[in-house]
PADRENZA-733742 format. One line per field, with one value per residue (C-alpha): residue in one letter; x, y, z. Coordinates in Angstrom, 1 decimal. Example, Ala and Ser with C-alpha at 12.3 -4.5 7.8 and 13.67 -1.06 7.14 Angstrom:
<sites>
kolfi [A, S] .
u [12.3, 13.7] .
v [-4.5, -1.1] .
w [7.8, 7.1] .
</sites>
This chain:
<sites>
kolfi [M, L, A, W, Y, R, A, N, G, R, S, L, P, W, R, D, T, D, D, P, Y, H, I, L, V, S, E, V, M, L, Q, Q, T, Q, V, D, R, V, L, P, K, Y, H, E, W, L, K, R, F, P, S, L, E, A, L, A, N, A, A, E, D, D, V, V, Q, T, W, R, P, L, G, Y, N, I, R, P, R, R, L, Q, A, I, A, R, E, A, V, A, N, Y, G, G, A, L, P, G, D, E, E, T, L, L, S, F, K, G, I, G, R, Y, T, A, G, A, V, M, S, F, A, F, G, K, R, A, A, I, L, D, T, N, V, A, R, V, L, Y, R, V, F, V, G, K, G, D, P, K, G, H, A, M, I, N, R, L, W, E, I, S, E, A, V, L, P, H, K, H, V, F, D, F, N, Q, A, L, M, D, L, G, A, T, V, C, P, A, R, K, P, Q, C, E, A, C, P, M, R, R, G, C, K, S, A, P, Q, F, L, K, L, K, T, G, S, R] .
u [141.8, 140.2, 142.7, 145.6, 144.3, 144.0, 147.6, 149.0, 146.7, 148.3, 147.6, 146.1, 144.3, 141.3, 140.7, 140.0, 137.0, 133.6, 133.2, 132.0, 133.8, 137.1, 136.9, 136.0, 139.0, 141.3, 139.9, 140.2, 143.8, 144.8, 143.8, 147.1, 149.0, 151.0, 150.0, 153.2, 152.6, 149.0, 149.4, 150.8, 148.5, 145.4, 146.0, 146.8, 143.7, 141.3, 142.8, 142.3, 138.9, 137.4, 134.0, 132.1, 130.7, 134.2, 135.4, 132.3, 132.9, 136.6, 138.2, 139.1, 142.7, 143.1, 141.7, 144.1, 147.1, 146.4, 146.2, 149.7, 152.0, 149.8, 149.2, 146.2, 144.7, 141.2, 140.8, 140.6, 138.2, 136.0, 136.1, 134.9, 132.2, 131.0, 131.1, 129.1, 126.4, 126.3, 125.8, 123.2, 121.1, 121.9, 122.3, 126.1, 126.4, 127.2, 124.3, 124.9, 123.1, 124.8, 122.4, 122.8, 126.6, 127.0, 125.0, 127.9, 130.3, 133.7, 132.3, 132.5, 131.6, 134.8, 134.5, 130.8, 131.6, 134.4, 132.2, 129.3, 131.4, 133.9, 131.7, 128.2, 129.1, 127.1, 127.9, 129.4, 132.1, 135.2, 137.6, 140.7, 144.0, 145.2, 141.9, 141.6, 145.1, 144.4, 141.1, 142.5, 145.4, 143.5, 140.3, 141.2, 144.9, 144.6, 143.4, 143.8, 143.5, 142.6, 140.1, 136.6, 135.0, 137.6, 136.9, 133.2, 134.0, 136.3, 133.5, 131.2, 133.9, 134.4, 130.6, 130.4, 133.3, 132.3, 131.0, 127.8, 129.8, 133.1, 132.8, 135.1, 137.9, 137.5, 137.7, 140.6, 142.3, 142.0, 143.6, 146.4, 147.1, 147.5, 149.7, 152.0, 152.0, 150.6, 152.1, 152.5, 156.1, 157.6, 154.5, 155.3, 153.2, 154.7, 153.2, 149.8, 146.8, 145.1, 148.0, 146.5, 143.5, 145.3, 145.4, 148.5, 150.6, 152.0, 153.4, 155.0, 156.4, 157.8, 159.5, 161.0, 162.3, 163.8, 165.6, 167.6] .
v [63.0, 61.2, 58.3, 60.8, 62.7, 59.6, 58.8, 62.3, 64.6, 66.8, 66.1, 69.3, 69.8, 71.6, 68.5, 66.4, 68.4, 69.3, 72.2, 75.2, 77.7, 75.8, 75.6, 79.2, 80.2, 78.1, 79.5, 83.1, 82.5, 80.9, 84.0, 85.6, 83.4, 80.1, 76.9, 76.6, 80.0, 79.3, 75.9, 77.2, 80.2, 78.0, 76.0, 79.0, 80.9, 78.0, 77.5, 81.2, 81.5, 77.9, 79.0, 81.7, 82.9, 83.1, 85.1, 87.4, 88.2, 88.9, 92.3, 93.5, 94.3, 90.7, 89.3, 91.4, 90.6, 86.9, 87.1, 88.5, 88.1, 86.8, 90.3, 91.7, 92.6, 93.3, 89.6, 89.0, 91.9, 90.4, 87.1, 88.7, 90.6, 87.3, 85.7, 88.5, 88.3, 84.5, 84.8, 87.5, 86.0, 82.3, 80.9, 81.0, 78.8, 79.3, 78.5, 76.1, 77.7, 79.9, 82.8, 83.3, 82.7, 85.4, 87.8, 88.0, 90.7, 89.0, 85.8, 85.7, 83.1, 81.0, 81.0, 80.2, 77.2, 76.0, 76.1, 74.4, 71.6, 71.0, 71.5, 70.6, 68.1, 70.0, 70.0, 73.5, 74.6, 76.5, 78.7, 80.0, 80.8, 77.2, 75.8, 78.6, 77.8, 74.1, 74.5, 77.2, 75.1, 71.9, 73.1, 76.4, 77.0, 80.4, 83.9, 86.1, 83.8, 86.7, 88.5, 88.9, 86.9, 84.1, 84.0, 83.6, 80.8, 79.1, 79.2, 77.5, 74.8, 74.3, 73.7, 71.5, 69.1, 68.8, 65.2, 64.5, 62.3, 62.8, 66.6, 67.2, 65.1, 66.4, 70.1, 69.4, 67.5, 70.5, 72.7, 70.3, 69.7, 73.4, 73.9, 70.9, 69.7, 72.6, 75.7, 79.0, 78.2, 74.9, 72.7, 69.0, 67.7, 64.2, 63.7, 65.2, 62.9, 65.3, 65.6, 63.4, 65.7, 69.0, 71.7, 73.2, 70.1, 69.7, 73.3, 72.8, 69.4, 70.8, 73.7, 71.3, 69.0, 71.9, 73.2, 70.0] .
w [98.8, 101.8, 101.5, 101.3, 104.4, 106.4, 105.7, 105.8, 107.7, 110.4, 114.0, 115.4, 118.7, 117.2, 115.0, 118.2, 119.3, 118.0, 120.4, 118.3, 120.6, 120.4, 116.7, 116.4, 118.5, 116.3, 113.1, 114.2, 115.5, 112.2, 110.2, 109.1, 111.5, 111.0, 112.7, 114.8, 116.3, 117.0, 118.8, 122.2, 122.2, 121.5, 124.6, 126.7, 125.5, 126.3, 129.7, 130.4, 128.7, 128.7, 127.5, 125.6, 129.0, 130.5, 127.5, 127.6, 131.2, 131.0, 131.1, 127.6, 128.5, 129.8, 126.6, 124.4, 126.7, 126.5, 122.7, 122.4, 120.5, 117.7, 116.4, 114.5, 117.9, 116.4, 116.4, 120.2, 120.5, 117.8, 119.5, 122.8, 121.0, 119.5, 123.0, 124.5, 121.8, 122.1, 125.9, 125.5, 122.7, 122.3, 125.8, 125.7, 122.7, 119.0, 116.7, 113.9, 110.9, 108.4, 108.5, 112.2, 112.2, 109.5, 111.6, 114.1, 113.4, 112.7, 111.3, 107.5, 105.0, 105.5, 109.3, 109.2, 106.9, 109.1, 112.2, 110.5, 109.0, 111.8, 114.8, 113.5, 110.8, 108.2, 104.5, 104.3, 101.9, 102.9, 101.0, 102.9, 101.2, 101.0, 99.7, 97.1, 95.9, 95.5, 93.8, 91.4, 90.4, 90.1, 88.3, 86.7, 86.2, 84.4, 85.1, 88.1, 91.1, 93.4, 91.3, 92.6, 89.8, 90.4, 94.1, 93.4, 90.9, 93.5, 96.1, 93.5, 92.9, 96.7, 97.1, 94.0, 95.0, 98.6, 99.3, 101.2, 103.7, 105.4, 105.1, 108.0, 106.6, 103.1, 104.1, 106.4, 103.5, 101.2, 103.8, 104.5, 100.9, 100.3, 103.4, 102.9, 99.3, 97.2, 98.9, 97.1, 96.2, 95.0, 95.0, 95.4, 92.5, 92.6, 96.1, 95.2, 95.0, 92.6, 90.1, 87.4, 86.8, 87.8, 85.2, 86.7, 87.5, 83.9, 84.0, 87.5, 86.6, 83.3, 85.2, 87.7, 85.0, 83.1, 86.1, 86.5] .
</sites>
């Protein structure tokens, strides 16, 4: 996975920073929104609100207007609420521990893991849509992939496979693999570094061969 990521990982601006605020902005923007739509807005947002303090002190209407047209307008309001709490209680910085991050309204288990691993270099698992799809196909391959019990199992798998070193690269690799090689439709199993041990690859390869 790490070798594959070094050769195939996407170049994204939030991967070139360890600023917790910048990473939080990218993660919230990427919820329900594709990367190509987020890229220009990410730069515009940080130019307009370069810090948690700047966001906390901004007018709410300005915050919502700057967010458009990404949609799901509860997200910029939640970001501003997080900024205001960080300014009020944590000196204008995001804390790096899971318990405190989860105490912020709008930061769930995935976002907390992303901030901890990408900004603070901590060994923290993540499970977004792409990662869940990859882990389900590779390690499970049967059952309801969106069931509550399955999601809990996938979190356990995500934590178990996470290495103690290169956590940033490994988590980013899982996300890129799901976005580019193992999408919901037409997975490219031939190009996947996990295909040899993947429980789902034989089925997908058989379907592809049978369709020729």
